[in-house]
DOMI-832660 format. One record per residue (C-alpha): y, z, x; residue number from 1. Coordinates in nm, 3 decimals, padded with zeros to 5 digits. Each point is the difference from the previous one (the first is absolute). Example, Ala and Ser with C-alpha at 12.3 -4.5 7.8 and 13.67 -1.06 7.14 Angstrom:
<atoms>
y=-00.450, z=00.780, x=01.230, n=1
y=00.344, z=-00.066, x=00.137, n=2
</atoms>
This chain:
<atoms>
y=-01.507, z=15.492, x=-09.076, n=1
y=00.274, z=00.028, x=-00.255, n=2
y=00.156, z=00.204, x=00.234, n=3
y=00.001, z=-00.239, x=00.246, n=4
y=00.120, z=-00.285, x=-00.228, n=5
y=00.280, z=00.234, x=-00.104, n=6
y=00.076, z=00.045, x=00.366, n=7
y=-00.001, z=-00.367, x=00.085, n=8
y=00.237, z=-00.064, x=-00.295, n=9
y=00.247, z=00.266, x=00.097, n=10
y=-00.013, z=-00.146, x=00.355, n=11
y=00.062, z=-00.351, x=-00.150, n=12
y=00.285, z=00.144, x=-00.213, n=13
y=00.178, z=00.177, x=00.303, n=14
y=-00.045, z=-00.315, x=00.197, n=15
y=00.165, z=-00.191, x=-00.283, n=16
y=00.271, z=00.262, x=-00.025, n=17
y=00.063, z=-00.014, x=00.387, n=18
y=00.036, z=-00.393, x=00.013, n=19
y=00.255, z=00.030, x=-00.319, n=20
y=00.184, z=00.262, x=00.180, n=21
y=00.012, z=-00.196, x=00.337, n=22
y=00.149, z=-00.306, x=-00.202, n=23
y=00.237, z=00.201, x=-00.172, n=24
y=00.118, z=00.154, x=00.357, n=25
y=00.082, z=-00.336, x=00.109, n=26
y=00.328, z=-00.091, x=-00.089, n=27
y=00.104, z=-00.328, x=-00.171, n=28
y=00.267, z=-00.205, x=00.172, n=29
y=00.244, z=-00.247, x=-00.149, n=30
y=00.218, z=-00.190, x=00.253, n=31
y=00.287, z=-00.195, x=-00.183, n=32
y=00.145, z=-00.228, x=00.244, n=33
y=00.308, z=-00.207, x=-00.162, n=34
y=00.129, z=-00.315, x=00.147, n=35
y=00.376, z=-00.043, x=00.167, n=36
y=00.126, z=00.328, x=-00.102, n=37
y=00.288, z=00.132, x=00.189, n=38
y=00.068, z=00.345, x=00.108, n=39
y=00.244, z=00.055, x=-00.284, n=40
y=-00.141, z=-00.194, x=-00.276, n=41
y=-00.121, z=00.293, x=-00.188, n=42
y=00.201, z=00.294, x=-00.123, n=43
y=-00.166, z=00.269, x=00.197, n=44
y=00.103, z=-00.195, x=00.312, n=45
y=00.359, z=-00.061, x=-00.113, n=46
y=00.001, z=-00.284, x=-00.266, n=47
y=00.266, z=00.051, x=-00.268, n=48
y=-00.051, z=-00.276, x=-00.230, n=49
y=-00.366, z=00.060, x=-00.070, n=50
y=-00.189, z=00.299, x=-00.150, n=51
y=-00.363, z=00.055, x=00.141, n=52
y=-00.091, z=00.347, x=-00.135, n=53
y=-00.362, z=-00.020, x=00.045, n=54
y=00.018, z=-00.097, x=00.376, n=55
y=00.272, z=00.281, x=00.047, n=56
y=-00.243, z=00.214, x=-00.169, n=57
y=-00.251, z=-00.056, x=00.277, n=58
y=00.291, z=00.034, x=00.275, n=59
y=00.101, z=00.341, x=-00.153, n=60
y=-00.337, z=00.167, x=-00.010, n=61
y=-00.174, z=-00.180, x=00.319, n=62
y=00.123, z=-00.113, x=00.341, n=63
y=00.294, z=-00.233, x=00.033, n=64
y=00.053, z=-00.164, x=00.332, n=65
y=00.327, z=-00.103, x=00.101, n=66
y=-00.109, z=-00.160, x=00.332, n=67
y=-00.309, z=-00.215, x=-00.079, n=68
y=-00.035, z=-00.332, x=00.160, n=69
y=-00.222, z=-00.295, x=-00.103, n=70
y=-00.144, z=-00.164, x=00.302, n=71
y=00.160, z=-00.353, x=-00.065, n=72
y=00.287, z=-00.127, x=-00.211, n=73
y=-00.194, z=-00.263, x=-00.160, n=74
y=-00.303, z=00.018, x=-00.238, n=75
y=-00.349, z=-00.106, x=00.179, n=76
y=00.048, z=00.196, x=00.314, n=77
y=00.141, z=00.307, x=-00.175, n=78
y=-00.307, z=00.009, x=-00.234, n=79
y=-00.250, z=-00.042, x=00.285, n=80
y=00.150, z=00.325, x=00.164, n=81
y=-00.021, z=00.204, x=-00.310, n=82
y=-00.371, z=-00.087, x=-00.053, n=83
y=-00.114, z=00.000, x=00.353, n=84
y=00.216, z=00.286, x=00.176, n=85
y=00.079, z=-00.224, x=00.298, n=86
y=00.324, z=-00.190, x=00.077, n=87
y=-00.046, z=-00.362, x=-00.135, n=88
y=00.019, z=-00.144, x=00.360, n=89
y=-00.303, z=00.232, x=00.079, n=90
y=-00.203, z=-00.110, x=-00.309, n=91
y=00.100, z=-00.352, x=00.032, n=92
y=00.169, z=-00.096, x=-00.294, n=93
y=00.393, z=-00.003, x=00.110, n=94
y=00.086, z=-00.314, x=-00.176, n=95
y=00.099, z=-00.077, x=-00.383, n=96
y=-00.317, z=-00.153, x=-00.152, n=97
y=00.098, z=-00.301, x=-00.228, n=98
y=-00.292, z=-00.203, x=-00.168, n=99
y=00.230, z=-00.278, x=-00.029, n=100
y=00.103, z=-00.029, x=00.366, n=101
y=-00.254, z=-00.210, x=00.207, n=102
y=00.080, z=00.229, x=00.300, n=103
y=-00.119, z=00.303, x=-00.182, n=104
y=-00.210, z=-00.077, x=-00.295, n=105
y=-00.350, z=00.062, x=00.198, n=106
y=00.116, z=00.329, x=00.139, n=107
y=-00.037, z=00.354, x=-00.133, n=108
y=-00.088, z=00.354, x=00.064, n=109
y=-00.322, z=-00.018, x=00.240, n=110
y=-00.287, z=00.123, x=-00.192, n=111
y=-00.087, z=00.209, x=00.294, n=112
y=00.295, z=00.233, x=-00.069, n=113
y=-00.091, z=00.337, x=-00.185, n=114
y=00.216, z=00.057, x=-00.287, n=115
y=00.086, z=00.324, x=-00.172, n=116
y=-00.221, z=-00.127, x=-00.304, n=117
y=-00.300, z=-00.032, x=00.225, n=118
y=00.050, z=00.356, x=00.102, n=119
y=-00.005, z=00.100, x=-00.359, n=120
y=-00.312, z=-00.199, x=-00.074, n=121
y=-00.168, z=00.195, x=00.276, n=122
y=00.061, z=00.290, x=-00.167, n=123
y=-00.146, z=-00.106, x=-00.352, n=124
y=00.333, z=-00.082, x=-00.159, n=125
y=00.053, z=-00.283, x=-00.250, n=126
y=00.290, z=-00.219, x=00.136, n=127
y=00.225, z=-00.235, x=-00.209, n=128
y=00.308, z=-00.215, x=00.089, n=129
y=00.235, z=-00.105, x=-00.241, n=130
y=00.290, z=-00.233, x=00.090, n=131
y=00.096, z=-00.202, x=00.307, n=132
y=-00.247, z=-00.034, x=00.303, n=133
y=00.209, z=-00.250, x=00.237, n=134
y=-00.263, z=00.056, x=00.285, n=135
y=-00.158, z=-00.339, x=-00.001, n=136
y=-00.061, z=-00.228, x=-00.324, n=137
y=-00.346, z=-00.115, x=00.132, n=138
y=-00.329, z=00.144, x=-00.103, n=139
y=-00.072, z=00.119, x=00.343, n=140
y=00.331, z=00.213, x=-00.012, n=141
y=-00.069, z=00.147, x=-00.348, n=142
y=00.032, z=00.350, x=-00.112, n=143
y=-00.348, z=-00.023, x=-00.092, n=144
y=-00.096, z=-00.003, x=00.362, n=145
y=00.247, z=00.264, x=00.077, n=146
y=-00.136, z=00.300, x=-00.199, n=147
y=00.114, z=-00.069, x=-00.378, n=148
y=-00.247, z=00.016, x=-00.277, n=149
y=00.266, z=-00.141, x=-00.263, n=150
y=00.275, z=-00.218, x=00.021, n=151
y=00.274, z=-00.105, x=-00.284, n=152
y=00.318, z=-00.158, x=00.070, n=153
y=00.196, z=-00.278, x=00.183, n=154
y=-00.099, z=-00.058, x=00.365, n=155
y=00.356, z=-00.101, x=00.085, n=156
y=00.329, z=-00.016, x=-00.128, n=157
y=00.060, z=-00.277, x=-00.259, n=158
y=00.202, z=-00.214, x=00.259, n=159
y=-00.349, z=-00.023, x=00.199, n=160
y=-00.255, z=00.000, x=-00.253, n=161
y=00.065, z=00.019, x=-00.391, n=162
y=-00.360, z=00.104, x=-00.103, n=163
y=-00.135, z=00.327, x=-00.110, n=164
y=-00.344, z=00.112, x=00.041, n=165
y=-00.243, z=00.279, x=-00.147, n=166
y=-00.272, z=00.016, x=00.276, n=167
y=-00.069, z=-00.354, x=00.079, n=168
y=00.078, z=-00.127, x=-00.344, n=169
y=00.302, z=-00.177, x=-00.054, n=170
y=00.220, z=00.135, x=-00.284, n=171
y=00.329, z=-00.181, x=00.014, n=172
y=00.081, z=-00.324, x=00.180, n=173
y=00.345, z=00.098, x=-00.042, n=174
y=00.064, z=00.382, x=-00.005, n=175
y=00.245, z=00.131, x=-00.275, n=176
y=00.242, z=00.177, x=00.212, n=177
y=00.131, z=00.201, x=-00.296, n=178
y=-00.334, z=00.146, x=-00.067, n=179
y=-00.094, z=00.077, x=00.362, n=180
y=00.084, z=00.361, x=-00.009, n=181
y=-00.169, z=00.061, x=-00.314, n=182
y=-00.310, z=-00.149, x=00.084, n=183
y=-00.007, z=00.190, x=00.328, n=184
y=00.058, z=00.320, x=-00.168, n=185
y=-00.266, z=-00.051, x=-00.273, n=186
y=-00.246, z=-00.076, x=00.285, n=187
y=00.112, z=00.302, x=00.207, n=188
y=-00.074, z=00.210, x=-00.319, n=189
y=-00.326, z=-00.168, x=-00.068, n=190
y=-00.114, z=00.082, x=00.368, n=191
y=00.099, z=00.356, x=-00.020, n=192
y=-00.208, z=00.043, x=-00.338, n=193
y=-00.292, z=-00.200, x=00.105, n=194
y=-00.051, z=00.188, x=00.345, n=195
y=00.164, z=00.352, x=-00.105, n=196
y=-00.367, z=00.155, x=00.071, n=197
y=-00.030, z=-00.153, x=00.336, n=198
y=00.223, z=00.021, x=00.314, n=199
y=00.226, z=-00.289, x=-00.006, n=200
y=00.263, z=-00.178, x=00.210, n=201
y=00.230, z=-00.256, x=-00.160, n=202
y=00.241, z=-00.206, x=00.187, n=203
y=00.278, z=-00.121, x=-00.232, n=204
y=00.212, z=-00.254, x=00.198, n=205
y=00.242, z=-00.120, x=-00.254, n=206
y=00.188, z=-00.344, x=00.063, n=207
y=00.329, z=00.128, x=-00.117, n=208
y=00.278, z=00.027, x=00.086, n=209
y=-00.078, z=-00.300, x=00.233, n=210
y=00.146, z=-00.333, x=-00.179, n=211
y=-00.067, z=-00.166, x=-00.208, n=212
y=-00.023, z=00.267, x=-00.274, n=213
y=00.044, z=00.053, x=-00.373, n=214
y=00.033, z=00.339, x=-00.177, n=215
y=-00.223, z=00.047, x=-00.300, n=216
y=00.211, z=-00.027, x=-00.367, n=217
y=00.033, z=00.355, x=-00.034, n=218
y=00.186, z=00.041, x=00.322, n=219
y=00.223, z=-00.293, x=00.007, n=220
y=00.357, z=00.129, x=00.019, n=221
y=-00.124, z=00.369, x=00.055, n=222
y=00.159, z=00.065, x=00.322, n=223
y=00.353, z=-00.031, x=00.143, n=224
y=-00.103, z=-00.240, x=00.269, n=225
y=-00.106, z=-00.326, x=-00.167, n=226
y=-00.378, z=-00.126, x=00.008, n=227
y=-00.055, z=00.164, x=00.334, n=228
y=00.090, z=00.345, x=-00.128, n=229
y=-00.194, z=-00.090, x=-00.328, n=230
y=-00.310, z=-00.065, x=00.217, n=231
y=00.037, z=00.325, x=00.213, n=232
y=00.031, z=00.192, x=-00.349, n=233
y=-00.325, z=-00.166, x=-00.135, n=234
y=-00.163, z=00.079, x=00.330, n=235
y=00.075, z=00.381, x=-00.065, n=236
y=-00.137, z=-00.036, x=-00.355, n=237
y=-00.306, z=-00.119, x=00.138, n=238
y=-00.049, z=00.296, x=00.254, n=239
y=00.083, z=00.233, x=-00.304, n=240
y=-00.290, z=-00.159, x=-00.200, n=241
y=-00.227, z=00.032, x=00.298, n=242
y=00.088, z=00.362, x=00.052, n=243
y=-00.056, z=00.082, x=-00.373, n=244
y=-00.352, z=-00.158, x=00.017, n=245
y=-00.097, z=00.216, x=00.287, n=246
y=00.136, z=00.307, x=-00.195, n=247
y=-00.166, z=-00.079, x=-00.332, n=248
y=-00.335, z=-00.058, x=00.186, n=249
y=00.039, z=00.327, x=00.181, n=250
y=00.010, z=-00.125, x=00.370, n=251
y=00.371, z=00.019, x=00.086, n=252
y=-00.069, z=00.308, x=00.206, n=253
y=-00.284, z=-00.186, x=00.193, n=254
y=00.190, z=-00.326, x=00.063, n=255
y=00.244, z=-00.077, x=00.291, n=256
y=00.242, z=-00.247, x=-00.115, n=257
y=00.199, z=-00.202, x=00.297, n=258
y=00.312, z=-00.211, x=-00.071, n=259
y=00.168, z=-00.238, x=00.236, n=260
y=00.119, z=-00.350, x=00.082, n=261
y=-00.133, z=-00.249, x=00.246, n=262
y=00.352, z=-00.076, x=00.153, n=263
y=00.365, z=00.014, x=-00.106, n=264
y=00.220, z=-00.183, x=-00.249, n=265
y=00.124, z=-00.356, x=00.043, n=266
y=00.340, z=00.136, x=-00.122, n=267
y=00.193, z=00.237, x=00.228, n=268
y=00.141, z=00.177, x=-00.312, n=269
y=-00.357, z=00.139, x=-00.044, n=270
y=-00.053, z=00.138, x=00.355, n=271
y=00.310, z=00.217, x=00.041, n=272
y=00.081, z=00.213, x=00.170, n=273
y=-00.186, z=-00.210, x=00.263, n=274
y=00.110, z=-00.358, x=00.105, n=275
y=-00.246, z=-00.302, x=00.011, n=276
y=-00.236, z=-00.125, x=-00.230, n=277
y=-00.377, z=-00.123, x=-00.045, n=278
y=-00.066, z=-00.266, x=00.284, n=279
y=00.204, z=00.202, x=00.273, n=280
y=-00.026, z=00.301, x=00.230, n=281
y=00.315, z=00.195, x=-00.120, n=282
y=-00.107, z=00.305, x=-00.176, n=283
y=00.012, z=-00.160, x=-00.352, n=284
y=-00.254, z=-00.217, x=00.075, n=285
y=-00.259, z=00.268, x=00.092, n=286
y=00.125, z=00.344, x=-00.156, n=287
y=-00.131, z=00.022, x=-00.347, n=288
y=-00.099, z=00.258, x=-00.263, n=289
y=-00.326, z=00.213, x=00.076, n=290
y=-00.095, z=00.267, x=-00.263, n=291
y=-00.334, z=00.210, x=00.014, n=292
y=-00.095, z=00.179, x=-00.315, n=293
y=-00.280, z=00.214, x=-00.049, n=294
y=00.055, z=00.273, x=-00.303, n=295
y=-00.068, z=00.340, x=00.130, n=296
y=-00.120, z=-00.121, x=00.342, n=297
y=00.312, z=-00.110, x=00.167, n=298
y=00.292, z=00.215, x=00.065, n=299
y=00.314, z=-00.166, x=-00.141, n=300
y=00.252, z=-00.079, x=00.257, n=301
y=00.201, z=-00.262, x=00.140, n=302
y=-00.097, z=-00.104, x=00.358, n=303
y=00.222, z=-00.152, x=00.275, n=304
y=-00.321, z=-00.010, x=00.217, n=305
y=-00.043, z=-00.360, x=00.131, n=306
y=-00.308, z=-00.153, x=-00.160, n=307
y=-00.123, z=-00.352, x=00.023, n=308
y=-00.243, z=-00.211, x=-00.207, n=309
y=-00.292, z=00.030, x=00.274, n=310
y=-00.010, z=00.357, x=-00.115, n=311
y=-00.143, z=-00.054, x=-00.320, n=312
y=-00.353, z=-00.108, x=00.126, n=313
y=-00.083, z=00.331, x=00.200, n=314
y=00.164, z=00.218, x=-00.288, n=315
y=-00.230, z=-00.150, x=-00.260, n=316
y=-00.291, z=00.006, x=00.237, n=317
y=00.045, z=00.354, x=00.067, n=318
y=00.038, z=00.097, x=-00.360, n=319
y=-00.326, z=-00.175, x=-00.103, n=320
y=-00.196, z=00.124, x=00.294, n=321
y=-00.047, z=-00.362, x=00.146, n=322
y=-00.010, z=00.006, x=00.386, n=323
y=00.247, z=-00.244, x=00.174, n=324
y=-00.215, z=-00.275, x=00.148, n=325
y=-00.017, z=00.049, x=00.380, n=326
y=-00.022, z=-00.361, x=00.083, n=327
y=00.368, z=-00.080, x=-00.031, n=328
y=00.380, z=00.138, x=00.061, n=329
y=00.187, z=00.144, x=-00.286, n=330
y=00.383, z=00.022, x=00.000, n=331
y=00.055, z=00.300, x=-00.256, n=332
y=-00.069, z=00.362, x=-00.040, n=333
y=-00.087, z=00.205, x=-00.296, n=334
y=00.256, z=00.131, x=-00.233, n=335
y=-00.203, z=00.252, x=-00.142, n=336
y=00.165, z=00.294, x=00.161, n=337
y=00.319, z=-00.080, x=-00.136, n=338
y=-00.157, z=00.057, x=-00.360, n=339
y=00.065, z=00.382, x=00.071, n=340
y=00.305, z=00.000, x=00.197, n=341
y=-00.201, z=-00.055, x=00.339, n=342
y=00.068, z=-00.251, x=00.302, n=343
y=-00.159, z=-00.293, x=00.075, n=344
y=-00.172, z=-00.098, x=00.339, n=345
y=00.285, z=-00.226, x=00.109, n=346
y=00.309, z=00.059, x=00.184, n=347
y=00.327, z=-00.099, x=-00.165, n=348
y=00.063, z=-00.175, x=00.315, n=349
y=-00.309, z=-00.231, x=-00.023, n=350
y=00.133, z=-00.357, x=00.018, n=351
y=-00.029, z=-00.219, x=-00.291, n=352
y=00.012, z=-00.384, x=00.051, n=353
y=00.142, z=-00.238, x=-00.208, n=354
y=-00.156, z=-00.335, x=00.017, n=355
y=00.092, z=-00.313, x=-00.205, n=356
y=-00.293, z=-00.227, x=00.020, n=357
y=-00.093, z=-00.008, x=00.376, n=358
y=00.360, z=00.089, x=00.119, n=359
y=00.047, z=00.381, x=00.087, n=360
y=00.367, z=00.030, x=-00.098, n=361
y=00.079, z=00.377, x=-00.009, n=362
y=-00.144, z=00.346, x=00.148, n=363
y=00.080, z=00.326, x=-00.168, n=364
y=-00.040, z=00.335, x=00.165, n=365
y=00.147, z=00.286, x=-00.204, n=366
y=00.329, z=-00.098, x=-00.145, n=367
y=00.042, z=-00.265, x=00.278, n=368
y=-00.055, z=-00.341, x=-00.096, n=369
y=00.014, z=-00.287, x=00.271, n=370
y=00.019, z=-00.367, x=-00.129, n=371
y=-00.162, z=-00.221, x=00.287, n=372
y=00.166, z=-00.322, x=00.125, n=373
y=-00.157, z=-00.301, x=-00.164, n=374
y=00.024, z=-00.379, x=00.022, n=375
y=00.032, z=-00.219, x=-00.318, n=376
y=-00.360, z=-00.144, x=00.066, n=377
y=-00.153, z=00.372, x=-00.022, n=378
y=00.163, z=00.032, x=-00.336, n=379
y=-00.273, z=-00.076, x=-00.277, n=380
y=00.098, z=-00.270, x=-00.241, n=381
y=00.039, z=00.223, x=-00.300, n=382
y=00.290, z=00.190, x=00.180, n=383
y=00.159, z=-00.299, x=00.179, n=384
y=00.298, z=-00.003, x=-00.268, n=385
y=00.023, z=00.382, x=00.019, n=386
y=-00.024, z=00.090, x=00.381, n=387
y=00.187, z=-00.134, x=00.288, n=388
y=-00.106, z=00.016, x=00.368, n=389
y=00.081, z=00.309, x=00.175, n=390
y=00.118, z=-00.015, x=00.375, n=391
y=-00.021, z=00.360, x=00.097, n=392
y=-00.146, z=00.314, x=-00.133, n=393
y=00.183, z=00.170, x=-00.274, n=394
y=-00.022, z=00.377, x=-00.046, n=395
y=00.044, z=00.187, x=-00.320, n=396
y=-00.016, z=00.372, x=-00.105, n=397
y=-00.134, z=00.010, x=-00.359, n=398
y=00.094, z=00.364, x=-00.054, n=399
y=00.364, z=-00.114, x=-00.008, n=400
y=-00.013, z=-00.357, x=-00.035, n=401
y=-00.243, z=-00.098, x=-00.290, n=402
y=00.151, z=-00.344, x=-00.027, n=403
y=-00.059, z=-00.076, x=00.356, n=404
y=00.340, z=-00.115, x=00.059, n=405
y=00.117, z=00.172, x=00.318, n=406
y=-00.177, z=-00.103, x=00.315, n=407
y=-00.002, z=00.274, x=00.257, n=408
y=-00.235, z=-00.159, x=00.252, n=409
y=00.296, z=-00.007, x=00.258, n=410
y=00.032, z=00.381, x=-00.026, n=411
y=-00.378, z=00.087, x=00.051, n=412
y=-00.151, z=-00.239, x=00.255, n=413
y=-00.274, z=00.230, x=00.103, n=414
y=-00.106, z=00.028, x=-00.354, n=415
y=00.011, z=-00.373, x=-00.036, n=416
y=-00.216, z=-00.034, x=00.313, n=417
y=-00.279, z=00.223, x=-00.123, n=418
y=-00.013, z=-00.180, x=-00.325, n=419
y=-00.022, z=-00.330, x=00.170, n=420
y=-00.272, z=00.110, x=00.200, n=421
y=-00.193, z=00.107, x=-00.312, n=422
y=00.053, z=-00.326, x=-00.149, n=423
y=-00.174, z=-00.171, x=00.292, n=424
y=-00.282, z=00.235, x=-00.012, n=425
y=-00.050, z=-00.087, x=-00.389, n=426
y=00.036, z=-00.377, x=00.071, n=427
y=-00.267, z=00.015, x=00.259, n=428
y=-00.230, z=00.154, x=-00.259, n=429
y=00.097, z=-00.146, x=-00.330, n=430
y=00.161, z=-00.334, x=00.105, n=431
y=00.312, z=-00.209, x=-00.026, n=432
y=00.108, z=-00.328, x=-00.128, n=433
y=-00.288, z=-00.251, x=00.139, n=434
y=-00.145, z=00.283, x=00.193, n=435
y=-00.307, z=00.197, x=-00.084, n=436
y=-00.041, z=00.361, x=00.065, n=437
y=-00.278, z=00.183, x=00.155, n=438
y=-00.069, z=00.210, x=-00.314, n=439
y=00.039, z=-00.265, x=-00.247, n=440
y=-00.322, z=-00.057, x=-00.227, n=441
y=-00.044, z=-00.345, x=-00.155, n=442
y=00.158, z=-00.149, x=-00.261, n=443
y=-00.237, z=-00.108, x=-00.281, n=444
y=-00.049, z=-00.390, x=-00.009, n=445
y=-00.223, z=-00.239, x=-00.171, n=446
y=00.040, z=-00.227, x=00.316, n=447
y=00.017, z=00.213, x=00.314, n=448
y=00.040, z=-00.296, x=00.212, n=449
y=00.330, z=-00.084, x=-00.178, n=450
y=00.316, z=00.124, x=00.175, n=451
y=00.166, z=00.292, x=-00.181, n=452
y=00.377, z=-00.083, x=-00.055, n=453
y=00.200, z=00.290, x=-00.143, n=454
y=00.359, z=-00.003, x=00.092, n=455
y=00.180, z=-00.322, x=-00.060, n=456
y=-00.044, z=-00.272, x=-00.267, n=457
y=00.087, z=-00.239, x=00.288, n=458
y=-00.305, z=00.102, x=00.219, n=459
y=-00.283, z=-00.144, x=-00.226, n=460
y=00.136, z=-00.360, x=-00.024, n=461
y=00.005, z=00.015, x=00.379, n=462
y=-00.372, z=00.023, x=00.015, n=463
y=-00.204, z=-00.338, x=-00.020, n=464
y=-00.238, z=-00.066, x=-00.259, n=465
y=-00.297, z=00.056, x=00.194, n=466
y=00.148, z=00.361, x=00.093, n=467
y=00.032, z=00.075, x=-00.358, n=468
y=-00.336, z=-00.120, x=-00.076, n=469
y=-00.170, z=00.124, x=-00.325, n=470
y=00.320, z=00.196, x=-00.093, n=471
y=00.158, z=-00.338, x=-00.046, n=472
y=-00.313, z=-00.204, x=-00.123, n=473
y=-00.128, z=00.264, x=-00.252, n=474
y=00.361, z=00.113, x=-00.147, n=475
y=00.028, z=-00.114, x=-00.362, n=476
y=00.379, z=00.084, x=-00.029, n=477
y=-00.088, z=00.362, x=-00.147, n=478
y=00.065, z=00.147, x=-00.323, n=479
y=00.327, z=-00.161, x=-00.063, n=480
y=-00.119, z=-00.354, x=00.061, n=481
y=-00.306, z=00.065, x=-00.231, n=482
y=00.248, z=00.106, x=-00.277, n=483
y=00.223, z=-00.294, x=00.044, n=484
y=-00.291, z=-00.228, x=-00.028, n=485
y=-00.137, z=00.159, x=-00.311, n=486
y=00.346, z=-00.042, x=-00.162, n=487
y=00.029, z=-00.359, x=00.109, n=488
y=-00.365, z=-00.067, x=-00.135, n=489
y=00.076, z=00.166, x=-00.339, n=490
y=00.343, z=-00.177, x=-00.038, n=491
y=-00.187, z=-00.354, x=00.027, n=492
y=00.009, z=-00.224, x=-00.295, n=493
y=-00.295, z=-00.027, x=-00.218, n=494
y=-00.130, z=-00.368, x=00.064, n=495
y=-00.084, z=-00.046, x=-00.362, n=496
y=00.263, z=00.173, x=-00.190, n=497
y=00.287, z=-00.002, x=00.273, n=498
y=00.065, z=00.372, x=-00.077, n=499
y=00.051, z=00.265, x=00.248, n=500
y=-00.266, z=00.299, x=-00.037, n=501
</atoms>
């Protein structure tokens, strides 16, 4: 009997050891996504007026990509692509979501979309999000319904919403911007220390260097590039603290750290040697830093292999042993073969499509990039002051013309025709301005009966009140209006003392 009991205890011990070993074998993942960082915003990508030693360390000891593209040149659709592995047009979220805009406040990432956080949850991971969501401000489109256990941060940029939350608890009505990086860093460290004995996924989506921003007191004046550079250096400090926390807790070697930006900078001086900025389809709007760092697991290299935001979903799914859902189309491939110098399962001539909201604006095949003809009405409202109509196709060779300055379409008519045909096929699948595509999944909407107006600010006013329906009647003005009302209320004179409170 004692021998049976001892045997049973031994089996339980082995089982417990097996569970612990299995947990240890699963890599932790931290995905750091900053906001509006241009290709040359950090020193390892060419910046000269800032010093980013911690990000540089990841680049030097990991995979640094020189040809990585976000799926959009603005925030919301770019984030949708990172999280779903699909072009934003395919995933239904190709517009910029603003909770203060009557035409968009009721929209968000469809809850039926499967995010990478949900993939991690299926594999037993603890999932945390720190920072900016920007995929819908209504509860139905919350991070809590898209695979995240914990949340801490600002839902939006301060220009959209000033509030800061810990889960659903309001922490600040008016977020202190000079404390933002410190707040985020402290929470990242806390998540690491709390969950170090379990496999975890942290999505650290910092709001900076999107404006408005303020550097912390210790970083003011620290760079040679004003407040913008100071903010970048404080971001780098945050990365350094995070890496040290992983090292101190003995899990650095079991953690993949990913660093990237949602789109390019708003200033062309931070997108060099490429032209263009956020909002447009020149390279500066889409080509951003991308680094994969995993100590001892990834062979250090600088890679010029073209990769895209949609590659993140299949890469991480493979790493954690989560099968890709078979009921939907993905637009990326796994990058794991590159970890030790192999090749990915995608030809370098596979087309990449530059959509700007609903408008397909460019097609790239290898080094060739074709800017497609577009009318003024096709240009989304955020780019109307930055983009002009194009009457005829324009062809550039990025290998010799990074700035997209020398149109060679007249010399290569056959190539232009081939790429125009590719564009026509993709429009049929993923749509065009005021034209649905056959492979587009539905946009998340509180009111399915209300038309989705995404391109021009002038399109929404053209609808009748009846067509706008509940989107109009239930709109309360958004966070900006509420804050203004609160300020007005606080400023009213006391009816007894006639003093302001």
